[in-house]
C-alpha positions in Angstrom: 0.6 2.0 20.3 -1.0 3.2 17.1 -0.9 0.2 14.7 -0.6 2.4 11.6 1.3 5.7 11.2 1.1 7.7 8.0 3.7 10.2 6.8 4.5 12.1 3.6 1.6 14.4 3.1 1.8 18.1 2.5 1.3 20.8 -0.1 2.1 19.9 -3.7 1.7 21.9 -6.9 -0.5 20.6 -9.6 1.4 18.1 -11.8 3.7 17.3 -8.9 4.5 14.1 -7.1 4.6 12.7 -3.6 5.0 9.5 -1.8 3.0 8.6 1.3 4.3 6.0 3.7 2.4 4.0 6.3 4.4 2.1 8.9 2.6 -0.7 10.8 3.4 -2.2 14.1 2.0 -5.6 13.0 1.6 -7.5 9.8 -1.5 -7.3 7.7 -3.0 -9.4 4.9 -4.0 -6.3 2.9 -2.9 -2.7 3.3 -4.4 0.1 1.5 -4.8 3.8 1.1 -8.1 5.6 1.3 -8.9 9.3 1.0 -11.6 11.7 2.1 -12.2 15.1 0.7 -14.3 17.7 2.5 -17.9 16.9 2.2 -17.3 13.6 0.5 -17.2 10.0 1.6 -14.0 8.1 2.2 -13.0 6.3 -0.9 -10.4 3.6 -1.8 -7.3 4.9 -3.6 -5.4 1.6 -3.8 -4.7 -1.5 -1.9 -2.2 -4.3 -2.0 -2.2 -7.8 -0.5 0.7 -9.5 1.2 1.3 -11.4 -2.0 1.5 -8.2 -4.0 -1.8 -8.2 -5.7 -2.8 -4.6 -6.3 -6.1 -2.7 -6.9 -6.5 0.9 -7.9 -9.4 3.3 -8.1 -10.1 4.4 -11.7 -9.4 8.0 -10.7 -5.7 7.3 -10.0 -4.9 4.5 -12.4 -1.8 5.3 -14.3 -0.9 8.0 -11.8 -0.5 6.0 -8.6 1.7 3.1 -7.6 1.2 1.2 -4.3 3.9 -1.0 -2.9 4.8 -2.6 0.3 7.8 -3.9 2.2 6.6 -6.9 4.2 9.8 -7.1 6.2 9.1 -3.6 7.5 5.3 -3.8 7.6 5.2 -0.7 5.5 3.1 0.4 2.6 3.8 3.2 0.2 1.7 5.2 -2.2 3.5 7.1 -4.9 1.3 9.6 -6.8 2.3 11.5 -9.9 0.6 14.2 -12.0 -1.3 15.3 -9.0 -4.5 17.3 -9.5 -6.4 19.7 -7.3 -9.1 17.0 -7.0 -6.6 14.7 -5.3 -6.7 17.1 -2.3 -7.9 15.1 0.7 -6.9 13.5 3.9 -5.3 10.2 3.1 -5.8 7.3 5.4 -3.9 4.0 5.7 -5.9 0.9 6.4 -4.7 -2.5 7.5 -6.8 -5.7 7.2 -5.4 -8.5 9.3 -5.9 -12.2 8.4 -8.4 -12.4 11.3 -10.2 -9.6 13.0 -11.2 -6.0 12.4 -9.6 -3.5 10.2 -7.2 -0.9 11.6 -7.0 2.7 10.4 -4.2 5.3 10.7 -4.8 8.8 11.8 -4.6 10.3 8.3 -2.3 12.7 6.5 -3.4 15.8 4.6 -2.5 16.1 1.0 -3.2 19.5 -0.6 -2.7 20.0 -4.4 -2.6 23.7 -5.1 -0.6 26.4 -6.8 
């Protein structure tokens, strides 16, 4: 069973919005979203602890909101005012209290007119 399953990606026009979801089959201390554009390294977009502390990359501050439902082991990423440079594969990551991190399979987000 894949511990993390992302959904919600797709094609969005510049200036548009979307919400990504990541459903986990276990609980994590910290859950986050990363992205990787072609030819670039994977980078943090945002993360959130089980207590609700959030952290955002400068590139998405003011445009992204990360949230989680601990009862459902699900994390969400809402992004507004999308730009072509937001185009990437978005990955969900779960960091447990003990042990190695888990990654989802990724979901493609393409921002284009």
